[in-house]
N, C-alpha and C positions, 0 to 999 in steps of 0.2 A: 389309117382306120382303127381304132382300138377294137379290140376282140373283146369276146365274152369272156375266155378263160382269162384275159389280162386282169376285166373288170370283177371276178371273182375274187382275185387275190387281193388285190385295192381294198375292194368292201370288206373283206374279214380281217383289213388291219383296224378298220373303224368301228366295224359292227362286230355283233356276236350271231349272228344269224343272217345268212343269206340262202334266199330259197329261190331255186332254178322251176318256174313253172311245169307243172306236168312231167317232171322227172324226181326232183327230191331237194334236200336243202342241208345245207351244210350249219353246223351247231358247233360254235366254240367255248372252251371252258377253261380258265388261267388255273395253270398249276404251278406250286413253287419251285422252288430251286432243288436241284435233288445232288446225292455226293454217292460217286459210286468207289469206294472205299478197294474194292478188288483191282479195277484197273487205273485207280489212281487221279480220277477226273470229277469234276464239279461243273454241272451245266446251271445255267441262268433259269431265272421263272420265264414260263412260254406260255401259249395258248393251246390245246388240246384240241383237235377237231372230230368231231363226228358227222358220217351221214347218216340222214334219215330219210328213208324211202316214201315214207309217209308225208310227208311235206312238201306239197305238190300246189298247193292253192297260192295263186299271185299275189302278191303284197305289194308288188309294183317297184320294189327298192330297185333290182336287178336291170328292169325294162327301162325306169326313169333315168336311170345313170347311164345306158347305154344310149339314149337318145339324146341326152345331155352332150356327153363326150365325144359323138360324130355329128353333131347337129341335123339329127334328124327327128321326126314326129314321132308319136308313140306309137300307131298302129304300125309303122315300117319297125320299128324296135321290136315290136312285139312278135313279128314276122321272123326274123332274123334269128330270136332264140327259139322259137319253134322249129324251124329249120336245123339249127345245131341240136336239139333235143333228138329228132328223128335220126339226124347222122349217128349220134353216142349209141342211141338204140341199134343201128345198124351194127356198129363196131363191137359192141358187147355182145350181141350174139353171134357175132363171126370169132370170138374168144380172143378179141384184140383188147388192149388196154387202153383207158383214156387219159390222158396227162395234162393236168391242170398246173400252169405256172404259179409257184409260189404256195401249192396246196397239196397237192399229191398225185395219187393214180386211183380208178374207178376199173374194176375187172369184175367175173363173172367167177365164183367158185364151181365144184364140180354138180352141186345141186341148183346151180343158175339162181342163184343168190348173189345181187351185187355188194361187192365188198368194197372198203376202203382202205386205202395206205397212203399215210401222212406224209409228205415232205421234211425228212429229218435234218434238213441242212438249211431250212429257213425258219424263223421265229418272225412268228405274226402279232408279238405282244409289242408293242410300242414303247411300253415302260422298260423292256430289256433291250430298246434299241442301243448297238455298238458293243453288248456284253457278248462274250464269248463263252466258249469253253475253258475252263482252269483246271490244269495238270498239274500234279503234286506226286511226290513218291508215297510208294503203296508200302505195305507193309513187307512183302516180298521182297521190294526192291531196298528198303534198309536193311535187310537181313543179306542181301547178297552183298550189298555195299561192303558189310561188315566182315563176311565173312573174306572178301577180298583183300582188306586192309590187312588182317589179321594173315593170310597167307602171304602178301607181299613182305610183310615184315620178317615172319620165319623165313624164308627164301632169301634174304639180305641178310640174316644173321648167318644160316649155312653157309651163305660164300664168304663168309669173313672167319667163320670157324675152318672152314676147308684150306684156308691160305695158311692158316697156322698149322693143319695138320702136318703139312710137308717139312715142316722145323722139327715139329715133337714126334713124329712117327707113330708108335705105340699108345702112347698116352692121349693120341688125339680122340681115339673112341669113346675111353670116360670122358672127357671134357666137351665132348660133341653130345652124350647123351644128357649132363649136366646142365648145358648150356641151351640144349631142345627145350628140357623141362621149366627150367629157371625162366627163357623168354614165352611161353605159353603163359604159364601163371601170370607173371609181373606186367604182360601186356597193353599199354596202355587203352586200347579196345577194347579189353574185355573186362578193365576194372571199372567198379560200379561210379556211378557219377551224382547219385544221391546227395551228396553232400555239398557238393558246390552249388545245386540248386537248390539247396536247404539255406546258403547263404545269400543266393541271390533272394530268393523269394522273401527273407528277413530284411535285407534292404531295401526292398520296395514296400513292404509293408510299414514298417516302422514309420517311416515320413509321414505315410497317409492315416495311421491312426493316430499320430501327434496331431497332426492339422485339423482332424475332425474333432479333437477336444479344443484345440487351440481356437479356433475360429469364431466356434458359438459362443464361447466361455468369454475370451478374454479381447474381441472385436465385437462391433456394432452392427456386423453384418444382416442379423437376424431382423433388427429394428429397421435398417436402412435398405434390407434388399440389394445393395451394391457390394463390392469386393474390390479391392485396392492391391496392388503389389506389397505395399506398404505391411497389409495386415497377417503377409507370410513371414515379416521377420519379427522374430520374438523378442529383439533388444529394442524395438522402435515405438515411442509412448507418444501418443499425441497429446499435443499441450489441449488445455481447456480454451475457450473464445473469451476474451475479455472484451469490455464493453466501456468506451469511455464517454461520457457526458458532455456535448459540446453544446455552450448556446451560439446561435445564430443572430448574427449581428446583420441589421440591415446596412446597406451601402450609403454613400456620403451622398450618393445622387438621389436616393429615395428619402434619405432624411432633408435633402434638399428641396424635393419636391411640394408644389404648392396644393395646397386645399382646394376643393371644388369651390367654396365660396370667395377664394381667393382671385381664383381662375377667371371665376364671374365678374370680379369686379374688375379685373385688368381688361375687359372686353369692351371695344366699342359700342356706345349706346343701340346703335341701329342693328347688330348681330342678335339674330333670335335663336340659331343653333350653331354648337360646337362642340369638337371632340375635345374630349377630356381622357388624358391620360391616365389610365389607373395605375398601369405598369408599364414595364418597357417593351411589351409586344402585346399591351391591351388598350385599345381607344374607344371609348363610350360616347355616343351622340349623345348630347345634353340640349333639350329644349328648354329654353329661358323663358319663364312666367312672364304674363304681358304686363302684369305691374312694375317689372324689373325692365323694360324695354321705355325708352324713351317714346312719348307720343310722335315724335318727328320722324322716328325712323321707318322703315321701309315695312309696308304688311305682307303677312306670308304671301306665299307664291299661290297660285299663279296670279292674282289679283294685286296690282302696286298702283298705290295712290298718294296722292300729295306729293310728286316729285317735284323739287325744286333745285336738287342741285344739277352739277352738268353733266357729269359722268357714274353709270352705275355698272356693276360688274355682276354676270347672273352666274352664281357659284355654284357647280352642280359635283364637287367633289373635294374631299381634303383626305390627305395621304403623308404617314408618316415616311413613307419610302420613296425616295425620286425617281427610282425606277420604275413604281407604279403610276406616279403621276405622270411621267413622259407617256408610258403606255395609254393613258386616257385621255391627254393631248391628241396623241397620233390617232387615236378612235374616232377623236370627235371631226377634226381636221378631215377624215376621211369621208364623212357625211356633211362635210359642207362648212362646218363652224369656224369660225376666227376664233380657235381655239388655243389659250398658252397659259400658263402658270403666272399669277398677277403677283403671287408675294407669298411669304412663310411665316405663317402667325401660330407662336408657342409650338414650334417644332414640325407644322404640318404645312404642307404645300397646297394652297388653296388654287384651284383648278377653275376659268373661267371660259364659259361657251360662248362668249361675246359682250362686247362693251356697246352700251347704248347712252346717248345724251338726250332722249327724248321719252315720254312714257310710251309714244305709239311704237318707237324703235325697240324699246325695251320688252312690249306685249308680244311684238313679235318672235324676239329671241325666245320668249319664254314658250309659246306657242309650238315652235319649231323644236326645240328641246322636246316638249312633250310629247310631241308624236312620234320623236326617235327613241321614247323611253329614257328619258332624263329628266331627274326631278331635283330642283335645286332651291336655293334662296338670293335674295338682292342684297348686294354689298356696296353701299353709298359711299362715293369716295368725295 
């Protein structure tokens, strides 16, 4: 079972105010990162908590979360929180401290005022999750390190001079004094390093100053809004684009294509509708006017009259793609038609829904095709 103390800490991670009915409320406020120069510590942003004894009205947040987490009803959750508040009041009157996980401690001062101390080791700000304190060298640490380095250098020089004193005897005293003074004055740890930093700063600032002038003036960064690696090369010059005018010539296949009138003239007399190849990918259905059709040809579907030949085909589709023609044949056969590719005319495969030798049989095929959503025209053979 999830306790009330655990829920208070979890709710403060997601909310800035959590009220304990009839007891008080915790109010959170985000504070920025802080730096302690004296101790050399940088702390990340966090939530600072305050306890307000006046916030005692129930807002439903804590009780509802307790009910959902433990699978109990609202009334039972209210009773659990009320019992806990009574127990806390008894502990405070006894002078005991109340510990709330991830939040802090509650206790009475000498004047019986409730006080709150926040937990210093847990950060309630989710934006700072995973961030810890950063330790760096303080000013006293730097001074101490410089002092140790100077003393170690002097001691090493003294050991060297003492070895030479065994050989030169009385002259060693004056040599040691001069050596000590020379070492202390010319020791690298005590020499100013400002000259070195000046050169480093100049080496960094000169390229920045140069490209701050070069990029806006000599490149098109401001117009295009884009920057390339080549823009940083002062010796690179982009070539202006050149355009050559070219005339498009039609392919031999298009030059050899027939006109619409020539295509109509080559059609059989009984054809009333055909697909005209406008280009390689586009076919346009064309209906031939009645004055262009022989009176002995078959009339428009679904009415077919004056049938005098022996074989008639009911054409329901023309395709330039053989794959599409085969797909339609398969579909028609699944619906019970005796379908097949009757022939190929002008590069189009004509699909027949069935063949008939009498007017009655042909009408049957036409009506059956229309009932399945297929429309077409009659081809006389």
